[in-house]
RODO-2510 file (C-alpha; in nm, 4 decimals, decimal comma):
residues 271
     n   res          X          Y          Z
     1     m     0,9732     7,3010    -0,2244
     2     s     0,9651     6,9248    -0,3094
     3     l     0,7728     6,6752    -0,1050
     4     a     0,9555     6,4254     0,1142
     5     y     0,7815     6,1003     0,0358
     6     p     0,8572     5,8051     0,2716
     7     i     0,9391     5,5780    -0,0421
     8     s     1,1597     5,6288    -0,3514
     9     l     1,0360     5,4465    -0,6692
    10     k     1,2828     5,2333    -0,8631
    11     g     1,0242     5,1308    -1,1240
    12     t     0,6616     5,1215    -1,1839
    13     y     0,4720     4,9158    -1,4226
    14     y     0,0972     4,8091    -1,4971
    15     w    -0,0196     4,5126    -1,6518
    16     k    -0,4008     4,4407    -1,7905
    17     d    -0,5242     4,0997    -1,8221
    18     k    -0,1773     3,9313    -1,7866
    19     p    -0,2137     3,5633    -1,8736
    20     k     0,1002     3,4499    -1,6907
    21     f     0,4162     3,5336    -1,5168
    22     l     0,7350     3,5090    -1,7250
    23     a     0,9243     3,4066    -1,4077
    24     h     0,7520     3,2197    -1,1164
    25     m     1,0234     3,3455    -0,8730
    26     e     1,2251     3,6590    -0,8202
    27     r     1,4771     3,7815    -0,5736
    28     s     1,5144     4,1464    -0,5818
    29     p     1,7603     4,3706    -0,4173
    30     v     1,4805     4,6245    -0,3401
    31     w     1,1352     4,6028    -0,2142
    32     t     0,8583     4,4776    -0,4353
    33     m     0,4832     4,5889    -0,4515
    34     m     0,2202     4,4065    -0,6372
    35     a    -0,1183     4,5761    -0,6098
    36     v    -0,3969     4,3552    -0,7613
    37     e    -0,6686     4,5525    -0,9544
    38     e    -0,8332     4,2288    -1,0774
    39     g    -0,7604     3,8556    -1,0947
    40     l    -0,6075     3,5952    -0,8482
    41     f    -0,2491     3,4680    -0,8002
    42     r    -0,0913     3,2452    -0,5254
    43     y     0,2319     3,3634    -0,3655
    44     r     0,5079     3,2341    -0,1323
    45     i     0,7483     3,4547     0,0599
    46     g     0,9717     3,2962     0,3217
    47     d     0,7662     3,0458     0,5424
    48     v     0,4366     3,2248     0,4238
    49     q     0,2021     3,1499     0,1381
    50     g    -0,1322     3,2518     0,0393
    51     e    -0,3483     3,3926    -0,2404
    52     a    -0,4118     3,7705    -0,3448
    53     s    -0,7102     3,9055    -0,5524
    54     s    -0,8643     4,2345    -0,6141
    55     g    -0,7928     4,5019    -0,3544
    56     d    -0,4969     4,3022    -0,2028
    57     i    -0,1390     4,4423    -0,1826
    58     v     0,1334     4,1863    -0,1581
    59     l     0,4803     4,3392    -0,0266
    60     c     0,8056     4,1473    -0,0656
    61     p     1,1091     4,2754     0,1113
    62     p     1,4512     4,2957    -0,0448
    63     s     1,6599     3,9885    -0,1006
    64     m     1,3595     3,7317    -0,0316
    65     e     1,2464     3,4797    -0,2700
    66     f     0,9055     3,5907    -0,4094
    67     h     0,7221     3,2884    -0,5710
    68     r     0,4118     3,3455    -0,7581
    69     e     0,1741     3,1484    -0,9681
    70     m    -0,1053     3,2954    -1,1928
    71     l    -0,4571     3,1410    -1,1132
    72     t    -0,6504     3,3747    -1,3415
    73     p    -0,5569     3,6532    -1,5780
    74     l    -0,4316     3,9420    -1,3603
    75     s    -0,4408     4,3020    -1,3920
    76     f    -0,1895     4,4617    -1,1346
    77     f     0,0563     4,7332    -1,0562
    78     y     0,4168     4,6117    -1,0076
    79     i     0,6272     4,8629    -0,8338
    80     k     0,9969     4,8650    -0,6976
    81     f     1,0980     5,0881    -0,4181
    82     t     1,3417     5,1557    -0,1457
    83     f     1,3150     5,3789     0,1638
    84     q     1,4069     5,7369     0,1651
    85     e     1,5381     5,7870     0,5219
    86     q     1,4739     5,4618     0,7017
    87     t     1,7489     5,3170     0,9071
    88     q     1,8402     4,9437     0,8796
    89     s     1,7062     4,8794     1,2243
    90     e     1,3663     5,0715     1,1334
    91     e     1,3358     4,8599     0,8039
    92     e     1,3956     4,5405     0,9956
    93     r     1,1154     4,6411     1,2230
    94     i     0,8660     4,7226     0,9289
    95     v     0,9598     4,3757     0,7873
    96     k     0,8631     4,2123     1,1102
    97     l     0,5342     4,4042     1,1299
    98     l     0,4626     4,2991     0,7631
    99     h     0,5151     3,9387     0,8356
   100     n     0,3544     3,9141     1,1955
   101     l     0,0589     4,1432     1,1281
   102     f    -0,0033     4,0824     0,7630
   103     r     0,1647     3,7672     0,6406
   104     y     0,2919     3,9954     0,3482
   105     k    -0,0537     4,0694     0,2124
   106     f    -0,2238     4,3771     0,3276
   107     t    -0,6128     4,4336     0,2464
   108     t    -0,7012     4,7823     0,3461
   109     p    -1,0474     4,8635     0,4698
   110     e    -1,0337     5,1667     0,2638
   111     q    -1,0974     5,0110    -0,0587
   112     d    -1,2453     5,3050    -0,2234
   113     r    -0,9413     5,5097    -0,1402
   114     l    -0,7250     5,2354    -0,2735
   115     f    -0,9063     5,2106    -0,6193
   116     n    -0,9273     5,5928    -0,6496
   117     n    -0,5447     5,5866    -0,6298
   118     y    -0,5426     5,3157    -0,8971
   119     r    -0,7522     5,5205    -1,1289
   120     h    -0,5102     5,8217    -1,0831
   121     l    -0,2198     5,6023    -1,1491
   122     l    -0,3396     5,4865    -1,4764
   123     g    -0,4086     5,8474    -1,5781
   124     f    -0,0491     5,9472    -1,4826
   125     f     0,1037     5,6761    -1,6837
   126     m    -0,0476     5,8614    -1,9944
   127     i     0,1152     6,1854    -1,9147
   128     d     0,4487     6,3027    -2,0132
   129     e     0,7372     6,1775    -1,7961
   130     g     0,8035     6,4867    -1,5712
   131     v     0,4529     6,5517    -1,4629
   132     g     0,3506     6,1744    -1,4719
   133     s     0,6514     6,0764    -1,2662
   134     r     0,5410     6,3206    -1,0008
   135     g     0,1798     6,1993    -0,9922
   136     i     0,2967     5,8200    -0,9857
   137     a     0,5178     5,9099    -0,7075
   138     h     0,2449     6,0710    -0,4987
   139     y    -0,0347     5,7951    -0,5514
   140     v     0,2155     5,5047    -0,4825
   141     n     0,3282     5,6539    -0,1627
   142     d    -0,0469     5,6910    -0,0599
   143     v    -0,0868     5,3254    -0,1106
   144     w     0,2199     5,2578     0,0937
   145     m     0,0833     5,4823     0,3701
   146     l    -0,2352     5,2901     0,3711
   147     f    -0,0432     4,9872     0,4961
   148     y     0,2024     5,1779     0,6922
   149     i    -0,0429     5,3682     0,9163
   150     e    -0,2374     5,0672     0,9828
   151     a     0,0804     4,8660     1,0703
   152     e     0,1647     5,1345     1,3156
   153     s    -0,1727     5,1562     1,4727
   154     l    -0,1792     4,7894     1,5211
   155     s     0,1779     4,7788     1,6637
   156     r     0,0671     5,0022     1,9538
   157     y    -0,1153     4,7046     2,0993
   158     g     0,2148     4,5344     2,1948
   159     d     0,2546     4,1662     2,2006
   160     l    -0,1173     4,1070     2,1266
   161     v    -0,0501     4,1968     1,7370
   162     n     0,1387     3,8716     1,7197
   163     d    -0,1709     3,6622     1,7974
   164     p    -0,1624     3,4338     1,5055
   165     l    -0,5276     3,2978     1,5679
   166     m    -0,6877     3,6400     1,5409
   167     k    -0,4717     3,7173     1,2162
   168     d    -0,6029     3,3832     1,0811
   169     a    -0,9658     3,4859     1,1939
   170     k    -0,9271     3,8252     1,0038
   171     d    -0,8027     3,6379     0,6922
   172     w    -1,0918     3,3976     0,7067
   173     i    -1,3278     3,6869     0,7235
   174     d    -1,1605     3,8487     0,4115
   175     r    -1,2266     3,5314     0,2287
   176     h    -1,5616     3,4278     0,3362
   177     a    -1,7238     3,7772     0,4196
   178     c    -1,9778     3,7540     0,1460
   179     g    -2,1234     3,4085     0,2473
   180     n    -2,4118     3,3514     0,4919
   181     i    -2,2089     3,3820     0,8112
   182     q    -2,2765     3,4914     1,1816
   183     m    -2,0136     3,5805     1,4389
   184     r    -2,0798     3,2698     1,6380
   185     d    -1,9956     3,0515     1,3310
   186     i    -1,6455     3,2262     1,3165
   187     a    -1,6145     3,1781     1,6997
   188     n    -1,6954     2,8168     1,6402
   189     i    -1,4293     2,7734     1,3650
   190     f    -1,1675     2,9158     1,5918
   191     n    -1,2938     2,7027     1,9123
   192     m    -1,3853     3,0225     2,1122
   193     h    -1,6915     3,1600     2,2815
   194     p    -1,8516     3,4381     2,0821
   195     v    -1,7765     3,6811     2,3403
   196     q    -1,4220     3,5817     2,4274
   197     f    -1,3681     3,6106     2,0232
   198     t    -1,5238     3,9522     2,0068
   199     r    -1,3170     4,1010     2,2832
   200     r    -0,9872     3,9287     2,1555
   201     f    -1,0408     4,0596     1,8098
   202     q    -1,1299     4,3888     1,9089
   203     t    -0,8146     4,3964     2,1329
   204     v    -0,5863     4,3091     1,8365
   205     f    -0,7369     4,5049     1,5504
   206     g    -0,9123     4,7997     1,7356
   207     l    -1,2723     4,7227     1,6034
   208     l    -1,5369     4,4720     1,6449
   209     p    -1,5270     4,1525     1,4125
   210     s    -1,9046     4,2310     1,3146
   211     r    -1,7892     4,5864     1,2074
   212     y    -1,4994     4,4693     1,0240
   213     l    -1,7318     4,1997     0,8575
   214     f    -1,9482     4,5055     0,7673
   215     s    -1,6849     4,7145     0,6065
   216     v    -1,5393     4,4368     0,3885
   217     r    -1,8780     4,3632     0,2549
   218     m    -1,9470     4,7512     0,1854
   219     e    -1,6379     4,7959     0,0050
   220     k    -1,6907     4,5084    -0,2217
   221     a    -2,0199     4,6422    -0,2806
   222     k    -1,8622     5,0030    -0,3746
   223     l    -1,6595     4,8200    -0,6281
   224     l    -1,9640     4,6488    -0,7823
   225     l    -2,1712     4,9441    -0,8030
   226     v    -1,8967     5,1302    -0,9983
   227     q    -1,7454     4,8474    -1,2050
   228     t    -2,0516     4,6438    -1,3172
   229     d    -2,4060     4,7233    -1,4279
   230     y    -2,5577     4,4432    -1,1917
   231     t    -2,9068     4,5285    -1,0363
   232     i    -2,9194     4,6183    -0,6570
   233     d    -3,0699     4,2922    -0,5688
   234     h    -2,7843     4,1040    -0,7431
   235     i    -2,5150     4,3141    -0,5761
   236     a    -2,6823     4,2464    -0,2427
   237     r    -2,6823     3,8681    -0,2988
   238     l    -2,2891     3,8863    -0,3988
   239     c    -2,2138     4,0818    -0,0746
   240     g    -2,3898     3,8349     0,1603
   241     y    -2,7556     4,0040     0,1893
   242     d    -3,0788     3,8355     0,1061
   243     n    -3,2442     4,1279    -0,0476
   244     g    -3,1758     4,4803    -0,1987
   245     y    -3,3960     4,6461     0,0360
   246     y    -3,2041     4,5757     0,3380
   247     f    -2,8633     4,5844     0,1562
   248     s    -2,9626     4,9375     0,0655
   249     r    -3,0435     5,0450     0,4175
   250     m    -2,7124     4,9176     0,5185
   251     f    -2,5267     5,0681     0,2497
   252     t    -2,6749     5,4025     0,3200
   253     k    -2,5765     5,3711     0,6941
   254     y    -2,2169     5,2985     0,5733
   255     g    -2,1576     5,5302     0,2746
   256     k    -2,4217     5,8262     0,3759
   257     m    -2,5899     5,7984     0,0458
   258     n    -2,7941     5,4968    -0,1128
   259     p    -2,6287     5,2690    -0,3755
   260     s    -2,8071     5,4161    -0,6777
   261     k    -2,6751     5,7664    -0,5805
   262     f    -2,3050     5,6159    -0,5172
   263     r    -2,3275     5,4580    -0,8601
   264     k    -2,4328     5,7579    -1,0500
   265     i    -2,1671     5,9841    -0,8873
   266     h    -1,8633     5,7593    -0,8951
   267     s    -1,9490     5,6185    -1,2361
   268     m    -1,9409     5,9726    -1,3635
   269     q    -1,5935     6,0179    -1,2081
   270     l    -1,4655     5,7279    -1,4439
   271     l    -1,5739     5,8977    -1,7666
***
């Protein structure tokens, strides 16, 4: 019995260190997903513009102009898809959630799961068409579900998910998480009392802003541990911590193992 996946793939591609886009604007009759492995690009979809880098997923609905500009060489998955069974009204609801909650760019806190999907996808690209196609469909659908599950969860908060100030605050944390910042600094930027900011952020996103900041830092640390040979002290500084000792304590609390053990286990999985 075949699996009933939520999306049906119409094209899957991967580019490594692509220096530029051949076309700076595209309007597609189907959905477009750009999942960034490495690099940075600027995009504009409708009234929204932004930048996407490693770990970001940009989703463009059908028939919308997708403008993009390469800022650094880009390694990314480029995927075309349609929904298997969604009605037009349900698809319109998903587009509204994508715009209001994420501004067309989704950054999952489950970065380890996301990049594990990427590794599997690259493996299936090298396999014969039948088995490879099934594997690609499975892992692309899992990438989609990372977005869909979080969008559905946030939508349960009703009108509060349309809180643009908190969405801006989340985006600001995503961009500056590894700097020397405190919750009171973020609250000041958005002209709010720290207690008010914390309550409002938690109401919209379901977790404390300090916890979200912590998870963003730890997910970046996981990537650096596996993809580089940087020292623990250097990774600590890149992730916003003053020294490797404190960083190691925090990482162990988050990942249930110390950084060295995490690096050894997950580096072996890439061999």
